C-alpha positions, 0 to 999 in steps of 0.5 A: 500499499505504501509504495503504491501510495509514493508511486501513484495517486490511489482513490478512497476507495481503495484505502478503504479496502487496505483498511479491510485488509489491515483490520485482519493483520492488526486485529488493535485496529478493531478497538477503534470505531470504523468511520474514525478510520474511514476518515483517515482514508478521506485526508489521505484523498485529499490530500493526494488531490492538492498535491496533484493540483500545485503539480499543475499549478507548477509548484515542486509538490513532492510526495506525502510523508508520514505524520509522527506519533506525537505530530499527529494530534486529531481524529475526527468521528463523521456521521455516527459514533457520536452523542451528546447528552448532559454535559457528556460527550459519547464517543464509540469505543471510547466512552463518555467525557465530560466537556464544558459546552460554551455554546448550546446545539440549536434545536432541530439541528443534526450534528453531522461531525465532530473533530476533536483535537489536542492542543501542543500544551495538552488540552482537548477540544471537540469541534462540533459541525451542525447542518442548521436551516436558516433564512437568508438575511436580506443585504441593504448596501446603505449598511456598508463600511470599508476597513483598512487594516495596519500596525500601529492601528489595526483597523480604520473604518469608514465610519471614523473607528478607530481599533488599536492593535493588541500585537501580543506576541510584542507583549510576550516577547520577555517572557517567552525568551525566558522560556526558550533559554530554559529549554536550552539549558536543558540536556536533551530527551530528559524530562525537564527539558520536556517540561520546559518544552510543555511550559513554551507551549503553554505561551505560545496558546495563550498568546493565539488564544489572546489573538482569536479572541480579540478577531473574534470579537471585532469581526462580530461587532462588524458582522453585527452592524453592517451588511457589506464589509469592504477590505484591501487585497494585500498581497501579505507574503510579500510584505513579510519580506520587509524583515523589520514589519514581517512580526508585527504584520503576522502577529496582527493576524489581517489574514485571520481577521478577513477569514472571520469577517467573510463567514460572518458577514458579506466581504469583498475584498478591493484592489489595494492600488493607491488607496493610501495615496488617492485623495478620498474628496478630490481624487489627487494623488499626495505620495507619502512614506509611512513615516508620515501619518496625516494626508493632506492634500494641496488641491483641497486642502483636506487634512486627515489621518491617512488610514481613515482616508484609506478606508474611505477610499476603500468604500468608494471602491467597493461601491463602485462594483455595484456601481453606486457612488457614495455620497460625498457627505457621508465619506467627508469627516465631520468637520469638513461638512456643510451641516445643518443645526438638525442634522448635527444633532443627529450625527451625535447621536450615531456617534454616542452609538459607534462609541459604545459599539467600539469601546469608546473608540472615535474620530475625534480620539484618535487625534487627541493621540 
């Protein structure tokens, strides 16, 4: 079976036939649920198809390799062999496991799959996939926003909300370096070295959890408030070639944030070219370096934050896809608009709602920094 897999493509059905023969040779495999073993065949089949596609695209993809026992931490129950009841997860051939269920399973939903994962720090997680029937909400283009992501300010949207960047890895560099020094002082293969590695893995997991918690909360707030979200299509692999910014770019988690926004609401990516340079009011090009944080247009005298200017341009480009032109009064900063006293009172109420929603961050707050 191994030689056939290395020499050519083996279908999922062939792998399942091999699995039946392997059970006769290795009786201990009968102590595992059949669906769980068949899902490994499905994973191998998907990996082989991915390699074939990579070779077609011109990449030098090599053959599959076996996962080490210490590296393989996930198994899947598909369609059958599981049940959740009274705070316990029942798995066939394993037994019942007490779980901390952070979300109730909706009524009239059917559990399709359960993925069990063990983290590097030794914690176990169960990811449950359900089939839920929901009505597709109506999309209102008037509830649209453009978001510009960055390093100093994680997100600056076209409504003037400024979200500071957490940079969780940067905050934990000292304890992480201390844990790595402990590992280097331990003897290779000793139990003390394994304990030191486990401690370092806990720190990495804490950093990852903090980042995901921040991104989940922020993406959920945007998904609840807006129907369409426009973001830049950034070439992140090219951006991390700048070694002065690579760590902070990867620590920010832009790709994870865009992925979360995409599955929570409708997210559309627009070209990122000249979103910072173009003036959001008159369209004049104002070149500036990364050190310059204020956009000053010498044609229309517009002076705003460069990230805010970029977010407005992102919104304009997104709406132009649907042949919709945004109103000039909606896009301009408040202090540069021509408004009446009635409009001022209505806008101040909206500002208070935005401050409550986004934790007190607003355009005026950002200018004081």
